[in-house]
C-alpha positions in Angstrom: -42.7 -260.8 -148.2 -43.0 -262.2 -144.7 -41.8 -258.9 -143.4 -39.0 -260.8 -141.5 -35.4 -259.8 -141.9 -32.6 -262.4 -141.5 -29.0 -261.6 -141.1 -26.6 -264.2 -142.6 -23.1 -264.1 -141.0 -20.6 -266.3 -142.8 -17.1 -265.6 -144.2 -17.8 -267.8 -147.2 -19.6 -265.8 -149.9 -21.0 -268.9 -151.8 -22.6 -270.1 -148.6 -24.2 -266.7 -147.9 -25.5 -266.6 -151.5 -26.9 -270.1 -151.2 -28.7 -269.3 -148.0 -29.9 -265.9 -149.3 -31.4 -267.5 -152.4 -33.3 -270.1 -150.3 -34.6 -267.5 -147.8 -35.6 -265.0 -150.5 -37.6 -267.8 -152.3 -39.4 -268.2 -148.9 -40.1 -264.5 -148.9 -37.6 -263.4 -146.3 -35.5 -260.2 -146.6 -31.8 -260.9 -146.2 -28.8 -259.0 -144.9 -25.2 -260.3 -145.3 -22.0 -259.9 -143.2 -18.6 -261.6 -143.6 -17.4 -261.0 -140.0 -18.5 -260.1 -136.5 -17.7 -256.4 -136.9 -19.8 -256.0 -140.0 -22.5 -258.1 -138.5 -22.7 -256.0 -135.3 -23.1 -252.8 -137.4 -26.0 -254.3 -139.3 -27.6 -255.6 -136.1 -27.5 -252.1 -134.6 -28.8 -250.4 -137.7 -31.4 -252.9 -138.9 -32.5 -255.0 -135.8 -33.0 -258.2 -137.8 -35.7 -260.7 -136.7 -33.2 -263.6 -136.7 -29.4 -264.1 -137.1 -27.9 -267.1 -138.9 -24.4 -267.1 -137.4 -21.4 -269.2 -138.5 -19.3 -270.5 -135.6 -15.9 -270.0 -137.3 -15.4 -266.4 -138.4 -12.2 -264.4 -138.9 -11.2 -262.3 -135.9 -14.0 -262.4 -133.4 -15.6 -265.9 -133.6 -19.3 -266.5 -134.1 -19.7 -268.0 -130.7 -18.1 -264.9 -129.0 -20.4 -262.6 -131.0 -23.4 -264.6 -129.9 -22.3 -264.4 -126.3 -22.0 -260.6 -126.5 -25.4 -260.2 -128.2 -27.1 -262.3 -125.6 -25.6 -260.3 -122.8 -26.6 -256.9 -124.3 -30.2 -256.0 -123.3 -30.7 -254.3 -126.7 -30.0 -257.4 -128.7 -30.6 -260.3 -126.3 -34.1 -261.1 -127.7 -32.9 -261.6 -131.3 -33.0 -265.3 -132.0 -29.7 -266.9 -133.2 -29.2 -270.1 -135.2 -25.6 -271.3 -135.1 -24.2 -272.7 -138.4 -21.1 -274.8 -138.1 -19.1 -277.8 -139.4 -18.5 -278.8 -135.8 -20.4 -282.0 -134.9 -19.1 -282.7 -131.4 -21.8 -282.8 -128.8 -19.8 -280.4 -126.5 -19.8 -277.8 -129.2 -23.5 -278.0 -129.6 -24.0 -277.7 -125.9 -21.7 -274.7 -125.7 -23.6 -273.0 -128.4 -27.0 -273.6 -126.7 -25.7 -272.6 -123.3 -24.6 -269.2 -124.4 -28.2 -268.6 -125.6 -28.3 -269.8 -129.3 -31.8 -270.8 -130.2 -30.9 -273.6 -132.5 -27.9 -275.3 -134.1 -27.5 -276.6 -137.7 -24.5 -278.6 -138.8 -23.0 -278.1 -142.3 -23.8 -279.4 -144.8 -27.5 -278.8 -144.6 -30.3 -278.6 -147.2 -32.0 -275.3 -147.9 -35.4 -276.9 -147.0 -34.2 -277.9 -143.6 -32.7 -274.5 -143.0 -36.0 -272.7 -143.8 -38.0 -275.1 -141.7 -35.8 -274.7 -138.7 -35.8 -270.9 -139.2 -39.6 -270.8 -139.3 -39.7 -272.9 -136.1 -37.4 -270.6 -134.2 -39.3 -267.5 -135.3 -42.6 -269.1 -134.2 -41.1 -269.7 -130.7 -39.5 -266.3 -130.4 -41.7 -263.3 -131.1 -39.9 -260.4 -129.3 -42.1 -258.0 -127.3 -43.1 -255.1 -129.4 -42.2 -256.7 -132.7 -45.7 -258.1 -133.5 -48.0 -257.8 -130.5 -49.7 -254.5 -129.8 -48.5 -252.9 -126.5 -50.9 -250.9 -124.3 -49.8 -248.9 -121.3 -52.3 -246.6 -119.5 -54.6 -246.4 -122.6 -51.6 -245.7 -124.9 -51.5 -248.4 -127.6 -48.7 -249.0 -130.1 -49.5 -251.5 -132.9 -46.3 -252.6 -134.7 -48.2 -254.5 -137.5 -50.3 -251.4 -138.5 -47.6 -249.0 -137.4 -50.1 -246.9 -135.5 -50.3 -245.3 -132.1 -53.6 -244.5 -130.4 -54.7 -243.0 -127.1 -57.9 -244.6 -125.8 -58.7 -245.7 -129.4 -58.0 -242.2 -130.8 -55.3 -242.1 -133.4 -52.1 -240.1 -132.6 -50.0 -238.5 -135.3 -46.2 -238.7 -135.0 -43.2 -238.9 -137.3 -41.2 -242.1 -137.9 -38.4 -241.2 -135.5 -40.8 -240.4 -132.7 -42.6 -243.7 -133.5 -39.4 -245.7 -133.3 -38.4 -243.9 -130.1 -41.8 -244.6 -128.5 -41.6 -248.3 -129.5 -38.2 -248.6 -127.9 -39.4 -246.9 -124.7 -42.5 -249.0 -124.5 -40.6 -252.2 -124.8 -37.9 -251.1 -122.3 -39.8 -249.6 -119.5 -38.4 -248.1 -116.2 -34.7 -248.2 -117.3 -32.8 -244.9 -117.7 -31.1 -244.5 -121.1 -28.5 -241.9 -121.9 -28.7 -239.9 -125.1 -25.8 -241.9 -126.5 -27.6 -245.2 -125.8 -30.8 -243.9 -127.4 -28.9 -242.8 -130.5 -27.4 -246.4 -130.7 -30.7 -248.2 -130.2 -33.1 -245.9 -132.1 -31.0 -244.1 -134.8 -28.4 -246.9 -135.3 -24.7 -247.1 -134.4 -23.5 -245.9 -137.8 -25.6 -242.7 -137.9 -23.7 -239.7 -136.8 -25.9 -237.1 -135.2 -25.5 -234.8 -132.2 -26.8 -235.9 -128.8 -29.1 -232.8 -128.7 -31.0 -234.4 -131.6 -32.4 -236.8 -129.0 -33.8 -233.8 -126.9 -35.5 -232.4 -130.0 -37.3 -235.7 -130.8 -38.2 -236.2 -127.1 -40.0 -232.9 -127.2 -41.8 -233.8 -130.4 -42.7 -237.2 -128.9 -44.2 -235.6 -125.8 -46.1 -233.1 -127.9 -47.5 -236.0 -130.0 -48.5 -237.9 -126.9 -50.4 -234.9 -125.5 -51.3 -234.1 -122.0 -52.7 -237.5 -121.3 -49.5 -239.4 -121.8 -46.6 -237.0 -122.0 -45.7 -237.7 -118.4 -44.7 -241.3 -119.3 -41.5 -239.9 -121.0 -39.5 -238.7 -118.1 -36.3 -236.7 -117.9 -33.7 -238.0 -115.4 -31.5 -235.0 -114.6 -27.9 -235.7 -115.3 -28.6 -239.2 -116.7 -31.0 -239.3 -119.6 -34.6 -240.4 -120.2 -36.8 -243.2 -119.1 -40.4 -244.4 -119.9 -42.3 -245.2 -116.8 -45.8 -245.2 -115.3 -44.3 -244.5 -111.9 -43.9 -240.9 -110.7 -40.6 -239.4 -111.7 
């Protein structure tokens, strides 16, 4: 497997199946959604590496979903390829102007789709998805799934790792407990807000005296990750 996850959003099951077969043969992992609501839940829960999004969807249109995703800081970096039967130049321009990374007109060949998808993924490697991040000697390597402090390995649980990865790729902004639950735990996971406090404590303990100050409590607001003094 490439390790890349692609979300296919199309209300026609045969098209989703055709795309999924082509992508799985190319070693991609596929998720499927038939409308914008289901797609948004999968995006929050699984953070796909790329979204194949049909323009015409029941209810909220694909173009409207793309616009919302690109405006949200938590999802704005996910590449989007629009799939549509619309061939007019104005429609293509509209899709690209709202932030879509590419535009494929139906019908298309599976080979063309895979080639265009690979090209978009090469251009768009979101911060923290592949490249190691180092801040004040603290390094998180997403490929190896390891955290180290000045080359000394740190031990932490999977939730603390995911929390740290989110913090290190979203520095200096304050996040409420609810926002952290959405971004790190997923929108469909129902846990109490105080769960965040428990994992923040565990994360600070894992980081140790050298780096625990980077995870800051903002009284009455939430938490932030910053190299600046609280």
